[in-house]
C-alpha positions as CSV (number, residue, x, y, z in Angstrom):
1,M,122.4,85.5,130.2
2,T,124.5,84.3,127.5
3,D,128.3,85.1,127.3
4,P,129.2,87.0,124.0
5,A,132.7,85.4,124.2
6,T,130.7,82.0,123.7
7,A,128.1,82.5,122.6
8,V,127.8,80.4,118.3
9,P,126.2,83.0,116.0
10,P,123.5,81.6,114.5
11,Q,123.6,80.4,111.0
12,H,122.1,81.9,107.9
13,G,121.8,79.5,105.3
14,D,124.0,77.0,104.1
15,C,125.8,79.4,102.1
16,S,123.6,77.7,99.0
17,Q,121.4,80.7,98.1
18,P,122.3,82.2,95.2
19,G,122.0,86.0,95.9
20,D,125.5,87.6,96.6
21,P,125.9,90.6,99.1
22,V,128.3,92.2,97.8
23,R,126.3,92.4,94.5
24,A,122.9,93.3,96.4
25,A,124.3,95.8,98.6
26,R,126.0,97.6,94.8
27,V,122.3,97.0,93.8
28,I,121.0,99.0,97.4
29,I,123.8,102.1,96.7
30,D,123.1,102.6,93.4
31,A,119.0,102.3,94.6
32,L,119.8,105.5,96.5
33,D,120.9,107.6,93.5
34,A,117.9,107.0,91.6
35,E,115.1,109.7,90.9
36,P,112.4,108.3,92.0
37,L,113.4,106.4,95.3
38,P,112.4,102.8,94.4
39,R,108.7,102.0,96.8
40,R,110.1,98.3,96.9
41,L,113.6,97.4,95.9
42,L,113.6,93.3,95.1
43,L,117.1,91.4,95.7
44,G,117.5,88.6,93.5
45,A,115.8,86.6,90.8
46,D,113.6,84.2,92.8
47,A,112.1,87.7,94.9
48,V,111.0,89.2,92.0
49,T,109.2,86.1,91.2
50,M,107.9,85.5,94.7
51,T,106.9,89.3,93.9
52,Q,105.2,88.8,91.0
53,R,103.7,86.1,92.0
54,A,101.3,87.2,94.6
55,E,100.8,90.7,92.9
56,A,99.4,88.3,90.4
57,L,97.3,86.8,92.1
58,R,96.3,90.1,94.3
59,A,94.9,91.6,90.7
60,A,93.1,88.9,89.9
61,E,91.5,88.9,93.6
62,T,90.6,92.4,92.9
63,A,89.6,91.9,89.5
64,A,87.4,89.3,90.8
65,W,85.6,91.4,93.9
66,A,85.8,94.8,92.3
67,D,81.6,94.6,92.1
68,A,81.6,93.7,95.3
69,S,83.8,96.3,96.8
70,R,82.0,99.1,94.2
71,R,78.9,98.4,96.0
72,A,80.4,99.4,99.8
73,D,80.3,103.4,98.5
74,Y,77.5,105.8,98.7
75,P,75.3,105.6,96.0
76,A,76.1,108.8,93.7
77,S,73.7,110.8,93.7
78,A,74.4,110.8,97.6
79,A,78.0,111.9,97.3
80,Q,76.6,114.5,95.6
81,V,74.7,116.0,98.8
82,R,77.4,115.6,101.1
């Protein structure tokens, strides 16, 4: 077991990250007053960029497979009988 008095805290980066923790906290606090509350709160330009890229890839894959995905449904006539 590690003695908390002598443990070295983990290093989380090299202080060259673009994010400002104080500004991030302000954004979080402001978001709590928003109506409606955000489902996801991205903090930092890099988070926005990575999320936009991921969403674009997901949208492209969804479009590419949409017809195949729809073929998994019951036929329209069978859906009316249920």
